[in-house]
N, C-alpha and C positions, 0 to 999 in steps of 0.2 A: 536239338531240343532246347527251348528257352523256357525257363521257369520264372514265374512272377507270382506275387501274392497280392490279391485284391482284398482290401479291408475297410471296415467302417466302425465308428464308435458312436455311442450315445452317452450324453453327459448331463450333469446337473445344471448346466448353463453354458454361457458362451465364452468365458474367459478363464483359463487355468491360472492366470496370474492373480486373480482375485479369489481363489479358493475353490473354483468349480472343479469337479472330479469326474472321471470316467465311471459309468455304471454298467456299460455293456461294450464288449468288443467281439467282433466276428471277422473271420478271414477265410478266404477261399484260395486254394492252390490253382494256378493256371499253368498249363503247358501249351506253348504256342498260342496264347491268348484264350484258351478254352478250359473250362473247369475239368479237373480230374476226379472229383468226388471227395478229395481230402479237404477237411475244413476244421477250423478252430472256433469255438464259441463259448463265451463265459459271461454270466451276470456277476456283478461285483458290488460289494457293500462299499458305498462311497465315504462312510464315516461322517456324514453330514446330512442335512435335510435336502430334500428335492423340492424346489419351488413349484408351486402349482402351475405356473406358465410352462415350465419344462415338462411336467407330467402331461400337460395337454398335447404336447408334441409327440413324445415317445410312448406315453401310456404307462410308464412305470411310476410307482409311489414307493416310499420308504418301506412299506409293508411287503412289497414284492421282493425286496432285497434282504430281508431278515434271514440270517444264517448263510448268506452267500459269502464266498471267499473275499478277502481283501485283494487289492491289486498286487501287493507284494507276493501273495500266494500263487498268482497265475502268471507273473511277469516272465519267469524263466521259460515256461511253456510257450508263451507267445513269442519270445525271442527265438526259441528253437524252431517254431513253425515258420517264422519269417526267414530264418537262415540268412543267406547273403543275397537274396533275390531282390529285384526291383519291387517297389511297393506302390500299388495303385489305389487311389482313393478319389472320391468326388469332393472337390474343395480340399485337396490333400493338405495344404498348410494348416488348416484347422485341426485335422486329426493328428498330424505330426506334432503340432504344438501340445496337444493334450497328452499324447503318449510320452513325449519327451519329458514333460513335467512329471508324469507318474514314474518314469524310469529314474529321473533324478532323485525322487524320494526313496527309491529302493537301492540307489548306488549303482545302477546299471548305466552303460553309456547311451547317449542319445542316438536316435536314428539319423544317419547322415542324409543331408538334403539331396545329395546327388543320386540317391536311390529313389527319389520321389517321381512318380508319374501322376499328374493331376488330370483326371478325366474332364473336369470342368474347364480347364485351360484348353484341352483338345477340342471340346465342344464349342468354345467361344471362337476358336479359329475356324472351325467348319461352319458354324452358324452365327456369324457376327451380328450383334444387335438383336438377337432373338432370345427368348427365355431358355435358359439352359440348366434349370434344376433337374434333378433326377426324374421327377414326375413329368416335366415338360419333354424330356428326351424320350421317356418311355412312350408317351403319347405320339411323339413324332415318328418313332420307329414301330408303332403298333404293338407294343409290348403290354401284356395284360397287367393292369394295376389293381385288379379287384381285391386282392388280399391286403393291399396297403392302406389300411384304415388309420394306422399310426406309424410313426417311424419305428423301425425295428432293424437292428444292425445286421442280423443274418439274412432277413428278407431283402434288405437294401443291397447287400452284397450280391445276392442272386440276381436281382434286377440290374444292378450295375454291370454284372458279368455279361448280360445280354446287350446292354447299351455299349459296353466297351468293344465287343465284337463288331458292332455296327460302326463305331467310330474308327476302328482300325482296319476296315476293309469289308465288312459284311460277312454274314454267315454263309457257309457252303450248303448247297442243297443236300438234304439227307441228315443234317445235324440239327437237333432240336434242343433249344435252351429254354423251353417253355417255363413260365413262372410256376413255382410250386409252393406248397404250404411252407411257411417259414421254419417249421420244426420237422419237416419231412426230409427225405434224402436229397442230396444234390445230384443233378443230372451228371452222369459219368461220361466223359469223353475218353475214348481209347486212342492214344497217340499212335498214328501210323506215318508220321512225317510232317514236314512243313506244309502249310496251306499253299496251293498252287492255283493260278487263275484258270478259268475255264471259258475260252472265247465263245461267243455266241455266233453261230454260223447260220445266216438266213437261207431259207429254202428258195427254190427256183420261183415258186409262186409269190413269195414275199419280195424277191428282187424285181419281178415283173410288176407287181403292184407299186413298188417304189418308183420304178421308171415311169409308169403311167402318171403317178402323182407329180413327178418333176416336169413332165411334158405339159402340165397345165399351168406351170409357173413361168413367168417371163424372166429370162436370163437367171436361172437359179445358180446361186454361188457354188453349189456342189459340182456343177458341170463346167465352170469357168476354167480356162487353161492356167 
């Protein structure tokens, strides 16, 4: 059984070194690359303004975060949820950079880079030269994006969980990771062991049709000695 944690953050901007802060963090537990139903999700008071351009991306304003906990109040819970598992994120260096800056403010150790799995890097290897944003990958894998009107860390985690399954070998028949409402329950996967390949065995009719097709081709490479 292999445990990993897939996570996402929303922030006030693009650079923690210039004072941008985390305003939302969400994480999903994965066992053998599939969600178990356990998740962590917090909205956070950033103790600063949220620029209008950032609000247009994730939909949050300062008013939405009034009364929410500070990062220091949720940091230990997040660290406990992460445990010692590998950590998966899309464009993971961005999220690692923000969380490590927040951890440094609270006196907690930084996340080690050897725990990082960057799904964006995986996508670039599989689809070189193609758009590999989360939206683009969802469209490529026919994953429902209808609920994603703005960025939202919990919804993005659920979508990325589906994308990650596809990037690491594809979903098994009978397992559904259909996109759900961002505040609804996470699809539960009951662990029964590691995923195993299921070879496709052609029928006699399919083999005959294939042979007939090859007969119409001049010197087909499939039949060369």
